[in-house]
C-alpha positions, 0 to 999 in steps of 0.5 A: 349616633350612640348606642341605640340598643339601650332606646337613649342615644348616648356619645362615647363619653357616655353622655344620653343625649337624646331618645331612640324611642321612647317605647324602650325606656318606659316600662309601666310607666316608669322611665328606666335608665341602662345600669351600664355604659353612660354616667350623665344625662345632657340638658334637654336630652329627655324632654320630648318624654311628656306624660308617660312618665310617672316615675323616674329610676336612676341607677348609681351608675348615673353621677350627673343630670344636667339642668333641664334634663327632662323637662326641657326648656321653657 
């Protein structure tokens, strides 16, 4: 199932592949990522966030963001 303490689902390889409740990952309109324990964001992982996100802060540990990881498929 992954690390749900961060609000994200993170697999053993450190890839964020989904959400475990958007309340934990959005603060005052800012999408925040964990600063450790992950290095990638899988395609479609954050496609369900909707319009609650106004700004995205990506820490240096995130080194790979796959295509359509945030906006999802159209």
